[in-house]
LUMSE-852187 format. One line per field, with one value per residue: residue in one letter; x, y, z of N, C-alpha, C in turn. Coordinates in nm, 2 decimals, padded with zeros to 4 digits, m for minus. Example, Ala and Ser with C-alpha at 12.3 -4.5 7.8 and 13.67 -1.06 7.14 Angstrom:
residu (A:S)
nxx (01.32:01.28)
nyy (m00.57:m00.22)
nzz (00.78:00.71)
caxx (01.23:01.37)
cayy (m00.45:m00.11)
cazz (00.78:00.71)
cxx (01.32:01.29)
cyy (m00.33:00.00)
czz (00.78:00.79)
***
This chain:
residu (M:N:I:Y:I:H:P:V:L:N:E:R:E:A:N:Y:L:T:Q:Q:L:P:A:D:V:S:C:H:F:N:D:G:S:N:V:F:E:G:A:K:D:A:V:I:A:I:G:N:I:P:T:D:W:I:N:D:M:P:C:L:T:T:I:L:L:D:S:V:G:T:D:N:F:N:G:Y:D:W:P:E:N:R:S:I:T:V:C:N:L:Q:G:F:F:S:A:S:V:A:E:E:I:V:A:N:V:L:S:I:Y:R:Q:L:P:A:L:Q:I:A:K:A:S:N:V:W:E:K:D:A:I:R:F:T:K:R:L:V:G:E:A:D:I:L:I:L:G:Y:G:S:I:G:K:Q:A:A:K:L:F:E:A:F:G:A:T:I:H:C:F:D:T:T:D:M:K:V:N:G:K:A:G:L:I:E:A:V:A:H:C:D:I:L:I:S:T:I:P:A:T:D:T:T:H:N:L:L:D:C:E:V:F:D:K:M:R:A:G:S:M:V:V:N:V:G:R:G:Q:V:V:N:E:D:D:L:V:E:K:A:L:A:D:S:T:F:T:A:C:L:D:V:T:K:Q:E:P:L:P:T:H:S:P:L:W:T:T:P:N:I:H:L:T:Q:H:T:G:G:G:C:G:N:E:N:T:K:K:I:D:V:Y:V:R:Q:I:H:R:L:F:N:G:E:P:L:Q:N:C:V:S:F:E:R:I:T:M:Q)
nxx (00.84:00.67:00.51:00.38:00.17:00.09:00.00:m00.27:m00.31:m00.40:m00.53:m00.36:m00.12:m00.06:m00.02:00.21:00.39:00.40:00.48:00.75:00.87:01.01:00.86:00.81:00.74:00.50:00.24:00.05:m00.21:m00.33:m00.66:m00.78:m00.92:m00.75:m00.69:m00.54:m00.48:m00.38:m00.12:00.02:00.20:00.41:00.73:00.85:00.73:00.55:00.51:00.36:00.29:00.06:00.19:00.12:00.08:00.33:00.45:00.30:00.38:00.58:00.76:00.86:01.11:01.18:01.08:00.96:00.91:00.65:00.70:00.89:00.89:00.87:00.68:00.47:00.62:00.80:00.92:00.82:00.84:01.06:01.08:01.31:01.43:01.45:01.55:01.47:01.47:01.42:01.34:01.32:01.18:01.39:01.48:01.31:01.09:01.20:01.22:00.94:00.83:01.00:00.93:00.66:00.70:00.81:00.60:00.40:00.53:00.56:00.29:00.19:00.36:00.32:00.06:m00.16:m00.38:m00.53:m00.60:m00.76:m00.98:m01.07:m01.15:m01.36:m01.54:m01.61:m01.47:m01.26:m00.94:m00.70:m00.54:m00.53:m00.40:m00.17:00.06:00.12:00.25:00.53:00.89:01.04:01.31:01.42:01.40:01.49:01.55:01.50:01.58:01.47:01.61:01.82:01.81:01.76:01.53:01.53:01.78:01.72:01.51:01.65:01.82:01.64:01.53:01.76:01.79:01.61:01.74:01.72:01.82:01.97:01.95:02.04:01.92:02.01:02.03:02.26:02.30:02.08:02.15:02.38:02.31:02.04:01.69:01.70:01.89:01.76:01.55:01.69:01.78:01.55:01.47:01.59:01.48:01.26:01.10:01.02:01.10:01.00:01.13:01.16:01.15:00.91:01.00:01.09:01.23:01.15:00.89:00.62:00.80:00.79:00.65:00.48:00.69:00.88:00.73:00.67:00.91:00.98:01.02:00.82:00.54:00.61:00.65:00.55:00.63:00.54:00.64:00.72:00.65:00.34:00.34:00.55:00.47:00.31:m00.01:m00.21:m00.08:00.00:m00.24:m00.33:m00.13:m00.17:m00.43:m00.39:m00.21:m00.24:m00.06:00.10:00.17:00.09:00.17:00.06:00.14:00.12:m00.04:m00.12:m00.32:m00.45:m00.70:m00.77:m00.97:m01.31:m01.38:m01.15:m00.97:m00.78:m00.89:m01.05:m00.90:m00.80:m00.54:m00.40:m00.30:m00.38:m00.25:m00.31:m00.14:m00.04:00.19:00.40:00.31:00.24:00.13:00.23:00.32:00.29:00.39:00.65:00.73:00.70:00.91:01.12:01.07:01.10:01.37:01.49:01.39:01.51:01.78:01.78:01.73:01.97:02.16:02.26:02.33:02.06:01.92:01.88:01.83:01.67:01.76:01.63:01.71:01.81:01.68:01.72:01.72:01.50)
nyy (m03.67:m03.40:m03.10:m02.79:m02.56:m02.24:m01.99:m01.93:m02.11:m02.15:m02.42:m02.47:m02.35:m02.49:m02.75:m02.69:m02.65:m02.90:m03.08:m03.03:m03.14:m03.42:m03.75:m03.86:m03.65:m03.50:m03.27:m03.03:m02.82:m02.50:m02.42:m02.18:m02.17:m02.18:m02.38:m02.55:m02.83:m02.94:m02.85:m02.94:m03.16:m03.08:m03.05:m02.85:m02.53:m02.32:m01.99:m01.72:m01.83:m01.86:m01.76:m01.89:m02.15:m02.28:m02.40:m02.63:m02.78:m03.01:m03.12:m02.93:m02.76:m02.56:m02.24:m02.09:m01.79:m01.59:m01.34:m01.03:m00.88:m00.95:m00.92:m01.05:m01.22:m01.08:m01.01:m01.25:m01.52:m01.75:m02.11:m02.25:m02.49:m02.59:m02.58:m02.36:m02.26:m01.96:m01.81:m01.53:m01.35:m01.18:m00.93:m01.02:m00.86:m00.63:m00.53:m00.49:m00.33:m00.11:m00.02:00.05:00.26:00.45:00.48:00.60:00.84:00.95:00.97:01.17:01.38:01.43:01.49:01.31:01.22:01.46:01.50:01.28:01.34:01.56:01.44:01.27:01.46:01.57:01.80:02.03:02.08:02.17:02.42:02.49:02.28:02.20:02.37:02.31:02.08:01.87:01.79:01.48:01.45:01.68:01.67:01.65:01.36:01.18:00.88:00.67:00.43:00.22:m00.04:m00.33:m00.26:00.02:00.07:m00.02:00.15:00.39:00.35:00.35:00.61:00.76:00.73:00.91:01.14:01.25:01.38:01.19:01.10:00.93:00.79:00.58:00.29:00.33:00.61:00.68:00.58:00.73:01.00:01.03:01.12:01.39:01.42:01.31:01.49:01.72:01.63:01.59:01.85:01.93:01.80:01.70:01.48:01.22:00.89:00.61:00.30:00.15:m00.10:m00.18:m00.10:m00.06:00.18:00.31:00.35:00.56:00.74:00.92:01.21:01.51:01.68:01.60:01.62:01.90:02.02:01.97:02.06:02.31:02.19:01.92:01.56:01.24:00.90:00.59:00.27:00.08:00.00:00.06:00.14:00.32:00.57:00.85:00.86:01.04:01.28:01.30:01.32:01.57:01.74:01.71:01.81:02.07:02.17:02.20:02.15:01.95:01.60:01.26:00.92:00.61:00.28:00.11:00.08:00.15:m00.01:m00.29:m00.47:m00.12:00.06:00.16:00.41:00.56:00.86:00.87:00.76:00.97:01.20:01.43:01.46:01.24:00.93:00.60:00.27:00.03:m00.19:m00.33:m00.30:m00.48:m00.66:m00.88:m01.05:m01.32:m01.36:m01.55:m01.79:m01.72:m01.70:m01.96:m02.08:m01.99:m02.11:m02.38:m02.40:m02.35:m02.56:m02.78:m02.72:m02.77:m03.05:m03.13:m03.07:m02.81:m02.47:m02.26:m01.97:m01.62:m01.62:m01.52:m01.32:m01.27:m01.11:m00.89:m00.70:m00.59:m00.30:m00.33)
nzz (00.49:00.63:00.50:00.57:00.41:00.45:00.32:00.10:m00.18:m00.53:m00.73:m00.95:m00.87:m00.64:m00.75:m00.90:m00.70:m00.56:m00.77:m00.79:m00.58:m00.39:m00.41:m00.16:00.01:00.19:00.14:00.30:00.26:00.33:00.32:00.35:00.58:00.80:00.98:01.25:01.25:01.01:01.02:01.24:01.24:01.08:00.94:00.80:00.77:00.55:00.51:00.71:00.98:01.26:01.57:01.81:01.74:01.73:01.96:01.97:01.76:01.73:01.55:01.40:01.22:01.05:00.92:00.64:00.55:00.38:00.32:00.35:00.58:00.94:01.12:01.29:01.43:01.57:01.89:01.99:02.21:02.17:02.18:02.41:02.41:02.15:01.81:01.57:01.25:01.08:00.77:00.55:00.28:00.17:m00.04:m00.24:m00.32:m00.43:m00.69:m00.77:m00.57:m00.59:m00.84:m00.79:m00.61:m00.79:m00.97:m00.81:m00.75:m01.01:m01.08:m00.91:m00.96:m01.23:m01.23:m01.25:m01.08:m01.06:m01.32:m01.36:m01.20:m01.33:m01.57:m01.47:m01.41:m01.65:m01.74:m01.90:m01.82:m01.91:m01.92:m01.65:m01.53:m01.68:m01.63:m01.37:m01.35:m01.26:m01.29:m01.23:m01.25:m01.15:m00.88:m00.54:m00.36:m00.07:00.06:00.30:00.47:00.33:00.20:00.00:m00.15:m00.13:m00.27:m00.53:m00.60:m00.60:m00.81:m01.03:m01.01:m01.05:m01.32:m01.42:m01.36:m01.11:m00.79:m00.54:m00.20:00.10:00.41:00.65:00.87:01.01:00.99:01.15:01.40:01.46:01.42:01.50:01.54:01.51:01.31:01.10:01.07:00.99:00.75:00.59:00.55:00.32:00.11:m00.15:m00.19:00.03:00.09:00.25:00.35:00.57:00.84:01.10:01.42:01.77:01.77:01.54:01.55:01.48:01.38:01.16:01.18:01.28:01.34:01.14:00.90:00.89:00.85:00.59:00.25:00.07:m00.11:m00.09:m00.07:00.06:00.06:00.17:00.19:00.36:00.66:00.82:01.08:01.11:01.05:01.19:01.18:01.25:01.27:01.00:00.86:00.97:00.87:00.59:00.56:00.64:00.45:00.13:m00.07:00.00:m00.03:00.03:m00.03:00.05:00.09:00.29:00.60:00.95:01.05:00.89:00.71:00.63:00.85:00.79:00.89:00.89:00.85:00.65:00.42:00.32:00.30:00.06:m00.05:00.03:m00.07:m00.13:m00.17:m00.08:00.02:m00.20:m00.33:m00.37:m00.55:m00.83:m01.13:m01.14:m00.88:m00.67:m00.79:m00.84:m00.57:m00.49:m00.63:m00.49:m00.24:m00.31:m00.39:m00.14:00.01:m00.12:m00.06:00.21:00.19:00.08:00.26:00.27:00.36:00.45:00.29:00.35:00.63:00.94:01.21:01.52:01.71:01.60:01.37:01.04:00.82:00.53)
caxx (00.85:00.54:00.53:00.25:00.17:m00.01:m00.06:m00.37:m00.28:m00.50:m00.49:m00.24:00.00:m00.04:00.04:00.34:00.48:00.42:00.55:00.89:00.92:01.02:00.73:00.78:00.71:00.35:00.21:m00.08:m00.24:m00.44:m00.77:m00.83:m00.98:m00.65:m00.71:m00.41:m00.47:m00.29:00.02:00.08:00.31:00.50:00.88:00.87:00.61:00.57:00.42:00.36:00.19:00.03:00.30:00.06:00.09:00.46:00.48:00.23:00.44:00.70:00.86:00.89:01.25:01.21:00.97:00.99:00.81:00.60:00.71:01.02:00.86:00.86:00.61:00.40:00.72:00.88:00.88:00.78:00.93:01.09:01.11:01.46:01.49:01.44:01.62:01.38:01.53:01.32:01.39:01.23:01.20:01.47:01.51:01.21:01.00:01.27:01.18:00.80:00.80:01.07:00.84:00.55:00.74:00.83:00.47:00.34:00.59:00.53:00.15:00.17:00.44:00.26:m00.08:m00.26:m00.51:m00.61:m00.66:m00.87:m01.09:m01.13:m01.22:m01.48:m01.64:m01.62:m01.42:m01.13:m00.86:m00.57:m00.46:m00.51:m00.31:m00.05:00.17:00.14:00.33:00.67:00.98:01.11:01.45:01.46:01.36:01.58:01.48:01.56:01.54:01.49:01.63:01.88:01.83:01.75:01.43:01.59:01.88:01.66:01.44:01.75:01.87:01.53:01.52:01.88:01.77:01.54:01.83:01.69:01.93:01.93:02.02:01.98:01.93:02.00:02.03:02.39:02.27:01.99:02.22:02.48:02.25:01.91:01.58:01.74:01.96:01.66:01.48:01.78:01.79:01.42:01.46:01.66:01.43:01.12:01.03:01.08:01.06:01.03:01.13:01.21:01.06:00.86:01.08:01.07:01.29:01.09:00.74:00.58:00.91:00.75:00.54:00.47:00.83:00.94:00.65:00.67:01.04:01.00:01.00:00.68:00.50:00.68:00.57:00.60:00.59:00.57:00.62:00.79:00.55:00.25:00.37:00.65:00.41:00.21:m00.11:m00.29:00.00:00.00:m00.37:m00.33:m00.04:m00.23:m00.54:m00.34:m00.12:m00.29:00.05:00.17:00.11:00.14:00.13:00.08:00.11:00.10:m00.11:m00.10:m00.42:m00.49:m00.75:m00.79:m01.11:m01.38:m01.39:m01.02:m00.96:m00.69:m00.97:m01.12:m00.82:m00.78:m00.40:m00.34:m00.33:m00.37:m00.24:m00.36:m00.04:m00.03:00.31:00.49:00.23:00.24:00.04:00.29:00.39:00.29:00.48:00.79:00.76:00.72:01.04:01.21:01.05:01.15:01.52:01.52:01.37:01.62:01.90:01.77:01.75:02.11:02.24:02.32:02.28:01.95:01.94:01.79:01.79:01.64:01.79:01.52:01.78:01.85:01.61:01.78:01.63:01.49)
cayy (m03.54:m03.32:m02.96:m02.72:m02.44:m02.15:m01.91:m02.00:m02.12:m02.21:m02.56:m02.46:m02.31:m02.60:m02.85:m02.64:m02.67:m03.04:m03.14:m03.00:m03.20:m03.57:m03.82:m03.89:m03.53:m03.48:m03.13:m03.00:m02.69:m02.42:m02.38:m02.05:m02.19:m02.16:m02.49:m02.60:m02.97:m02.97:m02.80:m02.99:m03.26:m03.03:m03.03:m02.72:m02.45:m02.21:m01.88:m01.65:m01.91:m01.80:m01.80:m01.98:m02.29:m02.33:m02.49:m02.76:m02.84:m03.07:m03.16:m02.81:m02.71:m02.45:m02.16:m02.01:m01.68:m01.55:m01.19:m00.98:m00.85:m01.06:m00.85:m01.13:m01.30:m00.99:m01.02:m01.39:m01.60:m01.88:m02.22:m02.25:m02.63:m02.63:m02.49:m02.34:m02.16:m01.87:m01.74:m01.45:m01.33:m01.07:m00.89:m01.07:m00.76:m00.51:m00.47:m00.45:m00.22:00.01:00.04:00.11:00.39:00.54:00.50:00.69:00.97:01.00:01.00:01.30:01.49:01.45:01.54:01.21:01.23:01.58:01.48:01.18:01.41:01.64:01.35:01.23:01.57:01.62:01.93:02.04:02.15:02.18:02.53:02.49:02.16:02.19:02.44:02.26:01.95:01.88:01.69:01.40:01.47:01.80:01.65:01.59:01.25:01.12:00.74:00.63:00.28:00.19:m00.18:m00.37:m00.18:00.16:00.08:m00.04:00.27:00.49:00.32:00.39:00.76:00.82:00.73:01.04:01.25:01.30:01.38:01.09:01.10:00.82:00.80:00.44:00.26:00.39:00.75:00.70:00.55:00.83:01.13:01.02:01.18:01.53:01.41:01.29:01.62:01.80:01.57:01.61:01.99:01.95:01.71:01.72:01.35:01.13:00.76:00.53:00.16:00.09:m00.18:m00.14:m00.14:00.04:00.31:00.37:00.37:00.70:00.83:01.02:01.28:01.65:01.74:01.57:01.68:02.04:02.06:01.94:02.18:02.33:02.09:01.79:01.43:01.13:00.77:00.49:00.13:00.00:m00.04:00.16:00.19:00.42:00.70:00.90:00.89:01.16:01.40:01.30:01.38:01.71:01.81:01.71:01.90:02.21:02.21:02.13:02.12:01.83:01.48:01.13:00.79:00.51:00.14:00.04:00.16:00.08:m00.12:m00.34:m00.36:00.01:00.08:00.25:00.54:00.63:00.98:00.84:00.74:01.09:01.32:01.42:01.45:01.12:00.83:00.46:00.16:m00.09:m00.29:m00.40:m00.26:m00.59:m00.76:m00.90:m01.17:m01.45:m01.35:m01.68:m01.88:m01.68:m01.74:m02.11:m02.11:m01.96:m02.22:m02.51:m02.39:m02.36:m02.70:m02.86:m02.69:m02.85:m03.19:m03.15:m03.03:m02.68:m02.37:m02.18:m01.83:m01.52:m01.65:m01.40:m01.31:m01.19:m01.01:m00.77:m00.69:m00.48:m00.24:m00.41)
cazz (00.55:00.61:00.48:00.57:00.33:00.51:00.21:00.02:m00.32:m00.62:m00.77:m01.04:m00.79:m00.55:m00.83:m00.94:m00.59:m00.53:m00.87:m00.78:m00.45:m00.39:m00.39:m00.02:00.08:00.20:00.15:00.36:00.21:00.40:00.23:00.39:00.72:00.90:01.08:01.30:01.23:00.90:01.04:01.37:01.22:00.98:00.96:00.74:00.75:00.46:00.54:00.84:01.07:01.40:01.67:01.91:01.69:01.73:02.07:01.95:01.64:01.79:01.45:01.32:01.23:00.95:00.87:00.53:00.54:00.25:00.33:00.40:00.72:01.03:01.23:01.38:01.51:01.66:02.03:02.02:02.30:02.10:02.27:02.44:02.39:02.01:01.71:01.46:01.15:01.01:00.65:00.49:00.13:00.15:m00.18:m00.34:m00.37:m00.46:m00.82:m00.78:m00.48:m00.64:m00.95:m00.72:m00.57:m00.90:m01.02:m00.72:m00.77:m01.14:m01.08:m00.85:m01.03:m01.37:m01.20:m01.30:m01.00:m01.09:m01.46:m01.35:m01.14:m01.44:m01.66:m01.41:m01.41:m01.79:m01.74:m01.97:m01.73:m01.96:m01.88:m01.50:m01.48:m01.75:m01.57:m01.23:m01.36:m01.22:m01.34:m01.13:m01.27:m01.08:m00.74:m00.44:m00.30:00.04:00.08:00.44:00.47:00.20:00.17:m00.14:m00.21:m00.15:m00.37:m00.66:m00.63:m00.63:m00.95:m01.12:m01.01:m01.11:m01.46:m01.45:m01.33:m00.98:m00.69:m00.44:m00.07:00.18:00.56:00.68:01.01:01.06:01.01:01.26:01.52:01.48:01.42:01.56:01.47:01.47:01.18:00.99:01.05:00.91:00.61:00.52:00.52:00.19:00.01:m00.21:m00.17:00.13:00.07:00.37:00.33:00.69:00.91:01.23:01.54:01.88:01.74:01.42:01.57:01.47:01.35:01.07:01.25:01.25:01.34:01.02:00.79:00.89:00.81:00.45:00.15:00.01:m00.22:m00.07:m00.09:00.14:00.01:00.27:00.14:00.46:00.75:00.86:01.22:01.10:01.02:01.28:01.08:01.29:01.22:00.86:00.82:01.01:00.78:00.46:00.56:00.65:00.34:00.01:m00.17:00.05:m00.07:00.08:m00.09:00.15:00.05:00.41:00.71:01.08:01.06:00.76:00.63:00.69:00.90:00.70:00.95:00.90:00.77:00.54:00.30:00.27:00.28:m00.08:m00.09:00.08:m00.17:m00.07:m00.27:m00.01:00.04:m00.32:m00.40:m00.41:m00.63:m00.98:m01.16:m01.11:m00.75:m00.60:m00.86:m00.80:m00.43:m00.49:m00.68:m00.37:m00.14:m00.36:m00.37:00.00:00.06:m00.18:00.01:00.33:00.16:00.04:00.38:00.24:00.45:00.40:00.26:00.41:00.77:01.01:01.35:01.58:01.80:01.53:01.24:00.97:00.72:00.41)
cxx (00.72:00.58:00.39:00.26:00.05:m00.08:m00.16:m00.33:m00.39:m00.45:m00.37:m00.11:00.04:00.03:00.18:00.44:00.51:00.50:00.70:00.96:00.93:00.88:00.70:00.75:00.56:00.32:00.07:m00.11:m00.35:m00.54:m00.84:m00.90:m00.88:m00.66:m00.57:m00.38:m00.37:m00.14:00.09:00.20:00.42:00.64:00.91:00.73:00.64:00.46:00.43:00.26:00.17:00.14:00.24:00.05:00.22:00.49:00.41:00.27:00.58:00.81:00.91:01.04:01.27:01.08:01.02:00.88:00.77:00.61:00.86:01.00:00.84:00.77:00.54:00.49:00.80:00.83:00.83:00.88:00.96:01.12:01.26:01.51:01.48:01.51:01.53:01.44:01.42:01.39:01.28:01.26:01.28:01.51:01.41:01.13:01.07:01.23:01.04:00.78:00.87:00.98:00.72:00.58:00.75:00.69:00.39:00.39:00.55:00.38:00.13:00.24:00.38:00.11:m00.19:m00.39:m00.59:m00.67:m00.77:m01.00:m01.16:m01.21:m01.36:m01.59:m01.66:m01.58:m01.28:m01.05:m00.72:m00.49:m00.43:m00.41:m00.18:00.07:00.19:00.22:00.47:00.75:01.05:01.26:01.50:01.44:01.49:01.50:01.56:01.50:01.57:01.49:01.69:01.92:01.80:01.64:01.47:01.69:01.82:01.58:01.54:01.80:01.77:01.52:01.64:01.87:01.69:01.63:01.80:01.82:01.89:02.02:01.96:02.01:01.91:02.01:02.15:02.36:02.18:02.06:02.32:02.41:02.11:01.81:01.62:01.82:01.86:01.58:01.56:01.78:01.67:01.40:01.51:01.60:01.29:01.04:01.10:01.02:01.10:01.02:01.16:01.11:01.01:00.94:01.04:01.12:01.23:00.94:00.71:00.69:00.88:00.63:00.55:00.60:00.90:00.86:00.67:00.81:01.07:00.97:00.85:00.66:00.57:00.59:00.64:00.54:00.63:00.54:00.68:00.68:00.47:00.28:00.48:00.59:00.30:00.09:m00.20:m00.21:00.00:m00.13:m00.38:m00.24:m00.11:m00.35:m00.50:m00.26:m00.16:m00.18:00.13:00.09:00.17:00.08:00.16:00.05:00.08:00.04:m00.10:m00.20:m00.46:m00.58:m00.78:m00.94:m01.18:m01.39:m01.26:m01.02:m00.87:m00.77:m01.02:m01.03:m00.77:m00.63:m00.32:m00.39:m00.30:m00.36:m00.26:m00.27:m00.03:00.10:00.40:00.43:00.26:00.16:00.10:00.37:00.40:00.39:00.62:00.83:00.78:00.86:01.14:01.20:01.12:01.31:01.56:01.50:01.47:01.75:01.89:01.79:01.90:02.21:02.31:02.26:02.16:01.99:01.84:01.74:01.77:01.69:01.70:01.58:01.81:01.79:01.67:01.68:01.62:01.49)
cyy (m03.46:m03.17:m02.90:m02.59:m02.35:m02.05:m01.99:m01.99:m02.18:m02.34:m02.56:m02.44:m02.43:m02.72:m02.81:m02.66:m02.82:m03.12:m03.13:m03.06:m03.35:m03.63:m03.84:m03.77:m03.52:m03.33:m03.12:m02.85:m02.62:m02.39:m02.25:m02.05:m02.17:m02.26:m02.55:m02.74:m03.01:m02.93:m02.87:m03.08:m03.21:m03.01:m02.89:m02.65:m02.34:m02.11:m01.83:m01.72:m01.83:m01.85:m01.90:m02.12:m02.35:m02.43:m02.63:m02.82:m02.90:m03.10:m03.04:m02.77:m02.58:m02.38:m02.08:m01.91:m01.64:m01.40:m01.16:m00.95:m00.97:m01.01:m00.94:m01.22:m01.21:m00.99:m01.16:m01.45:m01.74:m01.99:m02.24:m02.39:m02.68:m02.53:m02.48:m02.23:m02.09:m01.80:m01.65:m01.43:m01.20:m01.05:m00.93:m00.96:m00.63:m00.45:m00.42:m00.33:m00.09:00.07:00.10:00.25:00.49:00.57:00.60:00.83:01.03:01.05:01.14:01.41:01.52:01.47:01.44:01.21:01.35:01.56:01.38:01.25:01.50:01.56:01.31:01.33:01.63:01.76:01.94:02.14:02.18:02.30:02.54:02.38:02.16:02.25:02.41:02.13:01.98:01.77:01.61:01.42:01.59:01.79:01.60:01.49:01.19:00.98:00.70:00.48:00.24:00.04:m00.21:m00.29:m00.04:00.17:00.06:00.09:00.38:00.47:00.37:00.55:00.82:00.82:00.86:01.16:01.31:01.29:01.29:01.11:00.98:00.85:00.65:00.42:00.32:00.54:00.77:00.68:00.67:00.97:01.14:01.09:01.33:01.53:01.39:01.42:01.72:01.76:01.60:01.76:02.02:01.86:01.74:01.60:01.27:00.99:00.67:00.38:00.08:00.00:m00.12:m00.19:m00.04:00.18:00.38:00.39:00.52:00.80:00.94:01.09:01.43:01.72:01.72:01.64:01.83:02.10:02.04:02.06:02.19:02.24:01.96:01.67:01.32:01.00:00.67:00.35:00.03:m00.07:00.08:00.22:00.30:00.56:00.73:00.94:01.01:01.28:01.41:01.36:01.53:01.79:01.82:01.80:02.05:02.26:02.13:02.09:02.00:01.71:01.36:01.02:00.68:00.37:00.06:00.14:00.08:m00.03:m00.16:m00.46:m00.23:00.03:00.19:00.39:00.62:00.75:00.97:00.82:00.87:01.21:01.32:01.40:01.34:01.01:00.69:00.36:00.03:m00.21:m00.39:m00.38:m00.37:m00.69:m00.76:m01.03:m01.30:m01.44:m01.48:m01.78:m01.85:m01.71:m01.89:m02.15:m02.09:m02.07:m02.35:m02.51:m02.41:m02.50:m02.80:m02.84:m02.77:m03.00:m03.22:m03.11:m02.90:m02.58:m02.29:m02.04:m01.74:m01.56:m01.52:m01.42:m01.22:m01.10:m00.88:m00.77:m00.57:m00.42:m00.32:m00.32)
czz (00.52:00.60:00.49:00.50:00.38:00.41:00.13:m00.13:m00.41:m00.66:m00.86:m00.96:m00.70:m00.63:m00.87:m00.82:m00.57:m00.64:m00.87:m00.65:m00.47:m00.36:m00.24:00.07:00.08:00.23:00.21:00.34:00.30:00.30:00.26:00.53:00.83:01.02:01.12:01.26:01.12:00.92:01.16:01.35:01.12:01.03:00.91:00.73:00.66:00.49:00.68:00.93:01.20:01.50:01.78:01.86:01.72:01.84:02.05:01.82:01.67:01.68:01.37:01.34:01.14:00.92:00.76:00.51:00.40:00.25:00.37:00.55:00.81:01.15:01.33:01.47:01.60:01.80:02.08:02.11:02.25:02.21:02.29:02.40:02.25:01.93:01.59:01.37:01.08:00.89:00.59:00.34:00.10:00.01:m00.28:m00.40:m00.42:m00.59:m00.83:m00.69:m00.53:m00.76:m00.90:m00.67:m00.68:m00.96:m00.94:m00.74:m00.90:m01.14:m01.02:m00.92:m01.17:m01.35:m01.25:m01.21:m01.04:m01.23:m01.45:m01.29:m01.25:m01.54:m01.60:m01.41:m01.55:m01.80:m01.81:m01.89:m01.78:m01.91:m01.73:m01.46:m01.55:m01.68:m01.42:m01.23:m01.32:m01.29:m01.23:m01.13:m01.20:m00.93:m00.66:m00.36:m00.19:00.06:00.22:00.45:00.33:00.19:00.03:m00.22:m00.24:m00.26:m00.51:m00.69:m00.67:m00.77:m01.05:m01.12:m01.07:m01.26:m01.51:m01.43:m01.19:m00.89:m00.57:m00.31:00.01:00.33:00.61:00.83:01.08:01.09:01.13:01.39:01.56:01.50:01.48:01.48:01.43:01.34:01.07:00.96:00.97:00.77:00.53:00.48:00.38:00.09:m00.03:m00.19:m00.07:00.11:00.18:00.33:00.46:00.76:01.04:01.34:01.65:01.84:01.62:01.44:01.57:01.44:01.26:01.12:01.21:01.25:01.20:00.90:00.78:00.85:00.66:00.36:00.11:m00.10:m00.21:m00.07:00.00:00.08:00.12:00.21:00.24:00.55:00.80:00.99:01.22:01.10:01.13:01.19:01.12:01.25:01.07:00.81:00.85:00.91:00.64:00.45:00.57:00.53:00.22:m00.09:m00.12:00.00:00.00:00.00:00.00:00.09:00.17:00.52:00.84:01.10:00.92:00.78:00.70:00.73:00.81:00.75:00.94:00.81:00.65:00.41:00.24:00.25:00.14:m00.12:m00.02:m00.01:m00.11:m00.18:m00.20:m00.01:m00.08:m00.39:m00.44:m00.51:m00.77:m01.00:m01.13:m00.98:m00.68:m00.66:m00.83:m00.66:m00.42:m00.53:m00.57:m00.27:m00.18:m00.35:m00.23:00.05:00.00:m00.11:00.14:00.30:00.13:00.15:00.36:00.33:00.38:00.38:00.33:00.55:00.85:01.16:01.42:01.69:01.73:01.39:01.16:00.87:00.59:00.29)
***
């Protein structure tokens, strides 16, 4: 059996994967050049391969994504005469992204950026900053998208004593954007974990931002397409008490001319929220379990239906 591995692994990680597979499995690793030749005979493809490869991969039966998101496959016209199972990493990033959310909120509430600026300027700002700090435990937090990440974040914030509200897919279907606007009017912090769909594109715009409380904060760890970035910059420039922390942006890498770089109260974490030092090793553990399930005739986990993508 041939397996193609699209994510670029180092030698240690590649060996860790191959050592856990039967000897008759042949692994073809992408060296970063993204050459199709190594993938064409694969039965299993690991990673978010280009969709224009799929029709020329006649043996392909399974794609094991290296992400929760399925963005590059959304809208793809799958071959009708073939059955290809796609599995994502649902739940894999819950702990790391939830901690990233908390880190962003704590950073802003405890005024760490302002203190870093003061340090860089060699200025003692104790009296100016001390009484501007806030307690997370006193915040009303609205989590947009109550999947595995949202639930984990809620659990962490509840430990601080914060008040948690959620607005999920059911709320959106029943109450629409008007319901979301009503919900944000009663929150201090809005956390978005939702994926990019037709209904969520530019969902967070000036209508939403302008209804939020004074001194409010937006954290987006879902997809950049959910935020109207022009409206976000306009809001941030008009209201110095407003803060946004973006782990994701519409275009990645973010263009150097983007005003998101230079707007002081918009903070960027460059899609690193799910990261940790042994991230690839943990992913390999998931791939190996899935591959052995295939060998044993067991159903795969986290299969994706492209007719209906749910909140992560």
